[in-house]
C-alpha positions as YAML, in Angstrom:
chain: A
units: angstrom
residues:
- id: 1
  name: MET
  ca: [81.93, 73.64, 61.54]
- id: 2
  name: ARG
  ca: [79.57, 75.31, 59.09]
- id: 3
  name: LYS
  ca: [77.05, 76.07, 61.86]
- id: 4
  name: THR
  ca: [79.82, 77.62, 63.96]
- id: 5
  name: LEU
  ca: [80.88, 79.87, 61.08]
- id: 6
  name: LEU
  ca: [77.27, 80.85, 60.44]
- id: 7
  name: SER
  ca: [76.62, 81.69, 64.09]
- id: 8
  name: SER
  ca: [79.84, 83.73, 64.31]
- id: 9
  name: SER
  ca: [78.86, 85.67, 61.16]
- id: 10
  name: VAL
  ca: [75.44, 86.42, 62.64]
- id: 11
  name: LEU
  ca: [77.09, 87.58, 65.89]
- id: 12
  name: ARG
  ca: [79.41, 89.87, 63.94]
- id: 13
  name: LEU
  ca: [76.49, 91.42, 62.06]
- id: 14
  name: LEU
  ca: [74.53, 91.93, 65.29]
- id: 15
  name: SER
  ca: [77.59, 93.49, 66.94]
- id: 16
  name: ILE
  ca: [78.13, 95.91, 64.05]
- id: 17
  name: PHE
  ca: [74.43, 96.82, 64.09]
- id: 18
  name: ALA
  ca: [74.53, 97.47, 67.86]
- id: 19
  name: ILE
  ca: [77.61, 99.71, 67.45]
- id: 20
  name: LEU
  ca: [75.89, 101.67, 64.66]
- id: 21
  name: ILE
  ca: [72.82, 102.18, 66.84]
- id: 22
  name: GLY
  ca: [75.14, 103.55, 69.55]
- id: 23
  name: PHE
  ca: [76.75, 105.96, 67.09]
- id: 24
  name: GLY
  ca: [73.26, 107.04, 66.01]
- id: 25
  name: THR
  ca: [72.42, 108.02, 69.59]
- id: 26
  name: VAL
  ca: [75.67, 109.99, 69.95]
- id: 27
  name: GLY
  ca: [75.02, 111.75, 66.64]
- id: 28
  name: LEU
  ca: [71.52, 112.72, 67.78]
- id: 29
  name: ASN
  ca: [72.74, 114.21, 71.04]
- id: 30
  name: ALA
  ca: [75.48, 116.09, 69.26]
- id: 31
  name: SER
  ca: [73.11, 117.47, 66.67]
- id: 32
  name: GLY
  ca: [70.97, 118.80, 69.49]
- id: 33
  name: GLY
  ca: [73.86, 120.84, 70.83]
- id: 34
  name: GLY
  ca: [76.18, 121.24, 67.87]
- id: 35
  name: HIS
  ca: [73.99, 123.55, 65.83]
- id: 36
  name: ASN
  ca: [73.73, 126.34, 68.41]
- id: 37
  name: GLU
  ca: [74.69, 129.72, 67.00]
- id: 38
  name: GLU
  ca: [76.00, 132.74, 68.88]
- id: 39
  name: SER
  ca: [74.62, 136.19, 68.04]
- id: 40
  name: GLU
  ca: [73.96, 139.52, 69.72]
- id: 41
  name: PHE
  ca: [70.80, 137.96, 71.16]
- id: 42
  name: GLY
  ca: [72.72, 135.10, 72.81]
- id: 43
  name: LYS
  ca: [72.99, 131.42, 71.95]
- id: 44
  name: LYS
  ca: [70.44, 129.96, 69.55]
- id: 45
  name: VAL
  ca: [68.38, 127.17, 71.13]
- id: 46
  name: ILE
  ca: [67.53, 124.11, 69.04]
- id: 47
  name: PRO
  ca: [64.62, 122.27, 70.74]
- id: 48
  name: ILE
  ca: [64.96, 118.47, 70.82]
- id: 49
  name: SER
  ca: [61.56, 118.25, 69.10]
- id: 50
  name: GLU
  ca: [63.07, 119.98, 66.04]
- id: 51
  name: VAL
  ca: [65.97, 117.50, 66.01]
- id: 52
  name: ILE
  ca: [63.51, 114.59, 66.03]
- id: 53
  name: ILE
  ca: [61.34, 116.14, 63.31]
- id: 54
  name: GLU
  ca: [64.49, 116.76, 61.23]
- id: 55
  name: HIS
  ca: [64.87, 112.98, 60.85]
- id: 56
  name: VAL
  ca: [61.36, 112.63, 59.44]
- id: 57
  name: MET
  ca: [60.78, 115.81, 57.43]
- id: 58
  name: ASP
  ca: [62.12, 116.45, 53.95]
- id: 59
  name: SER
  ca: [65.24, 118.52, 53.38]
- id: 60
  name: HIS
  ca: [67.89, 119.47, 50.82]
- id: 61
  name: ASP
  ca: [70.66, 118.61, 53.28]
- id: 62
  name: TRP
  ca: [71.10, 115.09, 54.67]
- id: 63
  name: HIS
  ca: [72.68, 115.43, 58.11]
- id: 64
  name: LEU
  ca: [74.54, 112.19, 58.93]
- id: 65
  name: ALA
  ca: [76.41, 112.83, 62.18]
- id: 66
  name: ASP
  ca: [78.53, 115.29, 64.15]
- id: 67
  name: ILE
  ca: [82.25, 114.97, 64.86]
- id: 68
  name: GLY
  ca: [82.78, 117.25, 67.84]
- id: 69
  name: SER
  ca: [81.02, 120.45, 66.83]
- id: 70
  name: THR
  ca: [81.47, 119.79, 63.10]
- id: 71
  name: PRO
  ca: [78.34, 118.47, 61.35]
- id: 72
  name: ILE
  ca: [78.84, 115.83, 58.64]
- id: 73
  name: ALA
  ca: [76.16, 116.18, 55.97]
- id: 74
  name: LEU
  ca: [75.40, 115.34, 52.36]
- id: 75
  name: HIS
  ca: [74.48, 118.58, 50.61]
- id: 76
  name: LEU
  ca: [72.03, 117.91, 47.79]
- id: 77
  name: PRO
  ca: [71.96, 120.16, 44.71]
- id: 78
  name: TRP
  ca: [69.12, 122.58, 43.98]
- id: 79
  name: MET
  ca: [67.33, 122.66, 40.62]
- id: 80
  name: ILE
  ca: [64.98, 125.66, 40.47]
- id: 81
  name: TYR
  ca: [62.78, 127.19, 37.79]
- id: 82
  name: ASN
  ca: [62.75, 130.98, 38.12]
- id: 83
  name: SER
  ca: [60.29, 132.94, 35.95]
- id: 84
  name: GLU
  ca: [62.89, 135.72, 35.63]
- id: 85
  name: HIS
  ca: [66.09, 133.69, 35.09]
- id: 86
  name: GLY
  ca: [64.84, 130.32, 33.81]
- id: 87
  name: MET
  ca: [66.32, 127.07, 35.16]
- id: 88
  name: GLN
  ca: [68.97, 127.55, 37.85]
- id: 89
  name: PHE
  ca: [71.32, 124.98, 39.39]
- id: 90
  name: PHE
  ca: [73.16, 125.28, 42.70]
- id: 91
  name: ALA
  ca: [75.55, 122.76, 44.28]
- id: 92
  name: SER
  ca: [74.14, 123.18, 47.80]
- id: 93
  name: THR
  ca: [71.90, 125.33, 49.98]
- id: 94
  name: HIS
  ca: [74.90, 127.38, 51.15]
- id: 95
  name: SER
  ca: [76.10, 128.12, 47.60]
- id: 96
  name: MET
  ca: [72.55, 129.08, 46.53]
- id: 97
  name: LEU
  ca: [72.15, 131.56, 49.39]
- id: 98
  name: GLU
  ca: [75.59, 133.07, 48.72]
- id: 99
  name: GLU
  ca: [75.34, 133.23, 44.91]
- id: 100
  name: ASP
  ca: [71.82, 134.63, 44.76]
- id: 101
  name: HIS
  ca: [70.81, 136.83, 47.69]
- id: 102
  name: HIS
  ca: [67.14, 136.68, 46.68]
- id: 103
  name: TYR
  ca: [66.68, 133.07, 47.84]
- id: 104
  name: LEU
  ca: [65.73, 132.22, 51.41]
- id: 105
  name: VAL
  ca: [65.14, 128.79, 52.98]
- id: 106
  name: SER
  ca: [63.02, 128.64, 56.13]
- id: 107
  name: HIS
  ca: [61.62, 125.41, 57.62]
- id: 108
  name: GLU
  ca: [62.59, 123.64, 54.38]
- id: 109
  name: SER
  ca: [60.42, 126.02, 52.30]
- id: 110
  name: LEU
  ca: [61.95, 128.12, 49.51]
- id: 111
  name: TYR
  ca: [61.17, 131.84, 49.25]
- id: 112
  name: TYR
  ca: [62.24, 134.60, 46.86]
- id: 113
  name: VAL
  ca: [62.95, 137.80, 48.82]
- id: 114
  name: LYS
  ca: [64.53, 141.19, 48.13]
- id: 115
  name: ASP
  ca: [67.76, 140.37, 49.99]
- id: 116
  name: ASN
  ca: [68.40, 137.45, 52.36]
- id: 117
  name: HIS
  ca: [71.26, 139.42, 53.98]
- id: 118
  name: LYS
  ca: [69.17, 142.52, 54.71]
- id: 119
  name: PRO
  ca: [66.06, 141.80, 56.80]
- id: 120
  name: VAL
  ca: [63.48, 144.57, 57.12]
- id: 121
  name: TYR
  ca: [63.19, 143.74, 60.82]
- id: 122
  name: GLU
  ca: [65.21, 141.76, 63.35]
- id: 123
  name: GLY
  ca: [64.28, 141.81, 67.00]
- id: 124
  name: PRO
  ca: [61.78, 140.54, 69.59]
- id: 125
  name: ALA
  ca: [58.95, 138.46, 68.12]
- id: 126
  name: GLU
  ca: [56.32, 140.85, 69.48]
- id: 127
  name: GLY
  ca: [57.54, 143.55, 67.09]
- id: 128
  name: ALA
  ca: [56.97, 141.35, 64.02]
- id: 129
  name: GLN
  ca: [53.21, 141.07, 64.49]
- id: 130
  name: LYS
  ca: [52.41, 143.77, 61.92]
- id: 131
  name: TYR
  ca: [54.48, 141.88, 59.31]
- id: 132
  name: GLU
  ca: [52.68, 138.61, 60.04]
- id: 133
  name: GLU
  ca: [49.36, 140.35, 59.44]
- id: 134
  name: ALA
  ca: [50.50, 141.79, 56.07]
- id: 135
  name: SER
  ca: [48.76, 139.03, 54.04]
- id: 136
  name: GLY
  ca: [51.81, 137.03, 52.94]
- id: 137
  name: LYS
  ca: [54.01, 139.93, 51.83]
- id: 138
  name: TYR
  ca: [56.78, 139.02, 54.28]
- id: 139
  name: VAL
  ca: [58.61, 135.91, 55.47]
- id: 140
  name: VAL
  ca: [58.87, 135.81, 59.26]
- id: 141
  name: VAL
  ca: [61.57, 133.48, 60.65]
- id: 142
  name: LEU
  ca: [61.28, 132.80, 64.38]
- id: 143
  name: ALA
  ca: [64.14, 131.51, 66.55]
- id: 144
  name: GLU
  ca: [64.68, 131.14, 70.27]
- id: 145
  name: TYR
  ca: [67.83, 132.49, 71.91]
- id: 146
  name: GLU
  ca: [69.07, 132.34, 75.48]
- id: 147
  name: LYS
  ca: [71.76, 134.29, 77.31]
- id: 148
  name: VAL
  ca: [72.95, 134.75, 80.87]
- id: 149
  name: GLY
  ca: [71.42, 137.82, 82.49]
- id: 150
  name: HIS
  ca: [72.96, 140.23, 85.01]
- id: 151
  name: ASP
  ca: [71.75, 138.06, 87.89]
- id: 152
  name: GLY
  ca: [73.44, 134.96, 86.44]
- id: 153
  name: GLU
  ca: [70.13, 133.37, 85.41]
- id: 154
  name: LYS
  ca: [69.52, 132.19, 81.85]
- id: 155
  name: GLU
  ca: [67.05, 134.34, 79.95]
- id: 156
  name: SER
  ca: [65.34, 133.13, 76.78]
- id: 157
  name: GLN
  ca: [63.53, 135.19, 74.19]
- id: 158
  name: LYS
  ca: [62.01, 134.64, 70.76]
- id: 159
  name: ILE
  ca: [63.62, 136.65, 67.98]
- id: 160
  name: ALA
  ca: [61.92, 137.32, 64.64]
- id: 161
  name: THR
  ca: [63.79, 138.01, 61.42]
- id: 162
  name: VAL
  ca: [61.58, 139.44, 58.66]
- id: 163
  name: PHE
  ca: [62.29, 139.50, 54.92]
- id: 164
  name: GLU
  ca: [60.20, 141.13, 52.19]
- id: 165
  name: LYS
  ca: [58.94, 138.78, 49.45]
- id: 166
  name: MET
  ca: [59.17, 139.44, 45.71]
- id: 167
  name: ASP
  ca: [55.75, 138.22, 44.56]
- id: 168
  name: SER
  ca: [56.39, 139.22, 40.94]
- id: 169
  name: VAL
  ca: [58.79, 136.27, 40.53]
- id: 170
  name: THR
  ca: [57.52, 132.67, 40.41]
- id: 171
  name: VAL
  ca: [59.85, 130.02, 41.83]
- id: 172
  name: ILE
  ca: [59.32, 126.24, 41.40]
- id: 173
  name: ASP
  ca: [61.62, 123.74, 43.09]
- id: 174
  name: PHE
  ca: [62.47, 120.57, 41.10]
- id: 175
  name: SER
  ca: [65.34, 119.46, 43.35]
- id: 176
  name: LEU
  ca: [66.10, 115.93, 44.51]
- id: 177
  name: THR
  ca: [65.46, 116.02, 48.26]
- id: 178
  name: LYS
  ca: [66.51, 113.76, 51.13]
- id: 179
  name: THR
  ca: [63.24, 111.82, 51.04]
- id: 180
  name: ALA
  ca: [63.39, 111.30, 47.26]
- id: 181
  name: LEU
  ca: [67.02, 110.14, 47.48]
- id: 182
  name: HIS
  ca: [66.15, 107.79, 50.36]
- id: 183
  name: ILE
  ca: [63.29, 106.29, 48.31]
- id: 184
  name: LEU
  ca: [65.69, 105.72, 45.40]
- id: 185
  name: LEU
  ca: [68.21, 104.01, 47.70]
- id: 186
  name: VAL
  ca: [65.52, 101.69, 49.11]
- id: 187
  name: ALA
  ca: [64.24, 100.95, 45.57]
- id: 188
  name: LEU
  ca: [67.76, 100.17, 44.27]
- id: 189
  name: LEU
  ca: [68.41, 97.89, 47.24]
- id: 190
  name: MET
  ca: [65.12, 96.06, 46.60]
- id: 191
  name: ILE
  ca: [65.96, 95.63, 42.90]
- id: 192
  name: PHE
  ca: [69.41, 94.27, 43.78]
- id: 193
  name: ILE
  ca: [68.01, 91.82, 46.37]
- id: 194
  name: PHE
  ca: [65.17, 90.45, 44.26]
- id: 195
  name: LEU
  ca: [67.22, 90.12, 41.07]
- id: 196
  name: ARG
  ca: [69.69, 88.04, 43.10]
- id: 197
  name: ILE
  ca: [66.86, 85.93, 44.54]
- id: 198
  name: ALA
  ca: [65.21, 85.43, 41.11]
- id: 199
  name: LYS
  ca: [68.55, 84.36, 39.64]
- id: 200
  name: ALA
  ca: [69.05, 81.89, 42.52]
- id: 201
  name: TYR
  ca: [65.60, 80.34, 41.97]
- id: 202
  name: LYS
  ca: [66.34, 79.81, 38.27]
- id: 203
  name: LYS
  ca: [69.83, 78.47, 38.88]
- id: 204
  name: ARG
  ca: [68.88, 76.21, 41.83]
- id: 205
  name: GLU
  ca: [65.47, 75.00, 40.65]
- id: 206
  name: GLY
  ca: [64.26, 72.07, 42.77]
- id: 207
  name: MET
  ca: [67.08, 72.54, 45.29]
- id: 208
  name: ALA
  ca: [66.92, 73.76, 48.89]
- id: 209
  name: PRO
  ca: [67.37, 77.54, 49.14]
- id: 210
  name: LYS
  ca: [70.57, 78.96, 50.58]
- id: 211
  name: GLY
  ca: [72.17, 82.31, 51.31]
- id: 212
  name: MET
  ca: [70.06, 85.37, 50.56]
- id: 213
  name: GLN
  ca: [67.39, 83.16, 49.01]
- id: 214
  name: SER
  ca: [66.91, 81.18, 52.24]
- id: 215
  name: PHE
  ca: [66.76, 84.39, 54.31]
- id: 216
  name: PHE
  ca: [64.00, 86.03, 52.27]
- id: 217
  name: GLU
  ca: [61.93, 82.96, 51.34]
- id: 218
  name: PRO
  ca: [60.12, 82.73, 54.75]
- id: 219
  name: LEU
  ca: [59.13, 86.41, 54.46]
- id: 220
  name: ILE
  ca: [57.85, 85.93, 50.91]
- id: 221
  name: LEU
  ca: [55.90, 82.83, 51.95]
- id: 222
  name: PHE
  ca: [54.47, 84.70, 54.94]
- id: 223
  name: VAL
  ca: [53.05, 87.45, 52.70]
- id: 224
  name: ARG
  ca: [51.66, 84.95, 50.20]
- id: 225
  name: GLU
  ca: [50.29, 82.28, 52.57]
- id: 226
  name: ASP
  ca: [49.23, 84.33, 55.61]
- id: 227
  name: VAL
  ca: [48.33, 87.72, 54.11]
- id: 228
  name: ALA
  ca: [47.22, 87.22, 50.49]
- id: 229
  name: LYS
  ca: [45.68, 83.73, 50.36]
- id: 230
  name: PRO
  ca: [43.20, 83.93, 53.28]
- id: 231
  name: TYR
  ca: [41.65, 87.20, 52.06]
- id: 232
  name: LEU
  ca: [41.89, 87.15, 48.25]
- id: 233
  name: HIS
  ca: [40.22, 83.76, 47.73]
- id: 234
  name: GLY
  ca: [42.09, 82.22, 44.82]
- id: 235
  name: LYS
  ca: [43.10, 85.54, 43.20]
- id: 236
  name: HIS
  ca: [46.12, 86.06, 45.43]
- id: 237
  name: ASP
  ca: [48.73, 85.39, 42.72]
- id: 238
  name: ARG
  ca: [47.57, 88.51, 40.87]
- id: 239
  name: TYR
  ca: [48.23, 90.78, 43.86]
- id: 240
  name: VAL
  ca: [51.19, 89.09, 45.57]
- id: 241
  name: PRO
  ca: [53.82, 91.12, 43.61]
- id: 242
  name: TYR
  ca: [52.21, 94.39, 44.75]
- id: 243
  name: LEU
  ca: [51.86, 93.19, 48.35]
- id: 244
  name: LEU
  ca: [55.49, 92.02, 48.39]
- id: 245
  name: SER
  ca: [56.65, 95.38, 47.00]
- id: 246
  name: LEU
  ca: [54.75, 97.24, 49.73]
- id: 247
  name: PHE
  ca: [55.88, 94.88, 52.49]
- id: 248
  name: PHE
  ca: [59.58, 95.01, 51.64]
- id: 249
  name: PHE
  ca: [59.58, 98.75, 50.89]
- id: 250
  name: ILE
  ca: [58.11, 99.51, 54.34]
- id: 251
  name: TRP
  ca: [60.32, 96.92, 56.06]
- id: 252
  name: ILE
  ca: [63.60, 98.09, 54.46]
- id: 253
  name: ALA
  ca: [62.65, 101.76, 55.01]
- id: 254
  name: ASN
  ca: [62.07, 101.01, 58.70]
- id: 255
  name: LEU
  ca: [65.44, 99.24, 58.93]
- id: 256
  name: PHE
  ca: [67.08, 102.34, 57.40]
- id: 257
  name: GLY
  ca: [65.31, 104.38, 60.07]
- id: 258
  name: LEU
  ca: [67.09, 102.38, 62.79]
- id: 259
  name: THR
  ca: [70.52, 103.31, 61.44]
- id: 260
  name: PRO
  ca: [72.31, 106.59, 62.28]
- id: 261
  name: LEU
  ca: [71.54, 108.11, 58.86]
- id: 262
  name: SER
  ca: [69.28, 110.83, 60.29]
- id: 263
  name: SER
  ca: [66.49, 109.85, 57.93]
- id: 264
  name: ASN
  ca: [63.29, 107.89, 58.42]
- id: 265
  name: ILE
  ca: [60.96, 107.99, 55.43]
- id: 266
  name: ALA
  ca: [58.67, 105.41, 57.05]
- id: 267
  name: GLY
  ca: [57.79, 108.05, 59.64]
- id: 268
  name: ASN
  ca: [56.97, 110.65, 56.97]
- id: 269
  name: THR
  ca: [53.20, 110.97, 56.52]
- id: 270
  name: THR
  ca: [53.69, 111.94, 52.85]
- id: 271
  name: ILE
  ca: [55.06, 108.45, 52.12]
- id: 272
  name: THR
  ca: [52.19, 106.83, 54.04]
- id: 273
  name: ILE
  ca: [49.61, 108.87, 52.10]
- id: 274
  name: MET
  ca: [51.20, 108.01, 48.73]
- id: 275
  name: LEU
  ca: [51.24, 104.27, 49.52]
- id: 276
  name: ALA
  ca: [47.61, 104.50, 50.66]
- id: 277
  name: MET
  ca: [46.65, 106.33, 47.44]
- id: 278
  name: LEU
  ca: [48.35, 103.68, 45.29]
- id: 279
  name: THR
  ca: [46.42, 100.99, 47.16]
- id: 280
  name: LEU
  ca: [43.16, 102.93, 46.75]
- id: 281
  name: VAL
  ca: [43.72, 103.22, 42.98]
- id: 282
  name: LEU
  ca: [44.37, 99.47, 42.79]
- id: 283
  name: ILE
  ca: [41.18, 98.76, 44.78]
- id: 284
  name: ILE
  ca: [39.09, 101.05, 42.54]
- id: 285
  name: LEU
  ca: [40.45, 99.50, 39.34]
- id: 286
  name: SER
  ca: [39.90, 95.95, 40.63]
- id: 287
  name: SER
  ca: [36.49, 96.40, 42.28]
- id: 288
  name: LYS
  ca: [33.14, 95.31, 40.86]
- id: 289
  name: LYS
  ca: [29.48, 96.27, 41.27]
- id: 290
  name: ASP
  ca: [28.99, 94.28, 44.50]
- id: 291
  name: PHE
  ca: [31.86, 96.15, 46.15]
- id: 292
  name: TRP
  ca: [30.31, 99.55, 45.47]
- id: 293
  name: MET
  ca: [26.88, 98.31, 46.59]
- id: 294
  name: HIS
  ca: [28.41, 97.33, 49.95]
- id: 295
  name: ILE
  ca: [30.13, 100.72, 50.23]
- id: 296
  name: PHE
  ca: [27.22, 103.04, 49.36]
- id: 297
  name: TRP
  ca: [24.15, 100.91, 50.18]
- id: 298
  name: PHE
  ca: [24.90, 98.01, 52.49]
- id: 299
  name: PRO
  ca: [22.53, 95.03, 51.89]
- id: 300
  name: GLY
  ca: [19.60, 94.96, 54.29]
- id: 301
  name: VAL
  ca: [19.77, 98.64, 55.25]
- id: 302
  name: PRO
  ca: [16.49, 100.47, 54.40]
- id: 303
  name: LEU
  ca: [16.44, 103.85, 52.67]
- id: 304
  name: TRP
  ca: [14.98, 105.60, 55.72]
...
């Protein structure tokens, strides 16, 4: 009876997961077509490559899904230091752009311009070349538009919108972004899971694991017995906590990436670089003379 209940619970979880994956696909397709904007130049084209990159790159808005043509997103607040006005707080990107017309967000970068509602140039991209060559005095925003021509064929053209920067003002962004929030969510989930497991080990000492403890124990043993022990030669217990933290952070982050949350920090190279740097620092602090001799002057290799 217990096995039947367990198998039915597993089937339910797998079914829910499959449905969520399906919703994720629908949300992706909708986001590819739901963000098109009409203007005098035609309909704005959002390339599918930008939609894919949106899931990986950092942002102040966490797009979750689309219901029809309405995007559902979590708008994260902005916390900005401005050398002219001090610390400034805005509830969302939209409120920041409306309340202070000097701010401009392009490709997730923050700029301080004369007026984000009054570009100095807006037209074909070819006409913006002189602004691009003006050594960083202007922000050039490129977008592709398409419209139906007189012959019924679709015509596409690149449109540039140019804004003049205010270099006299220094702007530093201290905001909590999508990537930072995602890292916090993964960290909180890890803390919750491992506190539960540690409590279960203390409470059920000498007893067979069950529940969450029995699910995670094979993974923990895998990291300790098959990853740490064979290569750390008796010193594995010192490094197992770090290896487990890395393993479960990457694993849980990848699982998040499979859900329709439009975020995948495991695919962000910044996260990969930071994890690699942490590991490098640990290696440097733990290494001895023999290690450096093997790195800079391998035994048996002559000077010439």
